[in-house]
C-alpha positions in Angstrom: 0.0 0.0 0.0 1.6 3.2 -1.2 0.7 6.8 -0.4 0.8 9.1 -3.4 0.5 12.7 -2.4 -0.2 14.0 -5.9 -3.1 11.5 -6.3 -4.5 12.7 -3.0 -4.4 16.3 -4.2 -6.0 15.3 -7.5 -8.9 13.6 -5.7 -9.7 16.6 -3.5 -11.9 17.9 -6.3 -14.1 14.8 -6.2 -14.2 14.8 -2.4 -15.3 18.4 -2.5 -18.0 17.7 -5.0 -19.3 14.8 -2.8 -19.4 17.0 0.2 -21.3 19.7 -1.7 -23.8 17.0 -2.9 -24.3 15.8 0.7 -24.9 19.5 1.8 -27.4 20.0 -1.0 -29.4 16.9 -0.1 -29.4 17.9 3.5 -30.6 21.4 2.6 -33.5 20.0 0.5 -34.5 17.7 3.4 -34.5 20.7 5.8 -36.5 22.9 3.5 -39.1 20.2 2.9 -39.4 19.6 6.6 -39.9 23.3 7.3 -42.6 23.5 4.6 -44.4 20.5 6.0 -44.3 21.9 9.5 -45.8 25.2 8.3 -48.5 23.5 6.2 -49.5 21.0 8.8 -48.9 23.0 11.9 -51.4 23.4 14.7 -54.5 25.4 13.8 -55.5 27.9 16.5 
């Protein structure tokens, strides 16, 4: 098993894209949850 620093640096782009994808999915889930809470909240 070898460690190649240049390969690690090359893969940072893909790791960043993956993290942004995870963040986007989490944001969508949060927004949907907030909308559902407002639409189905307690009626006074």
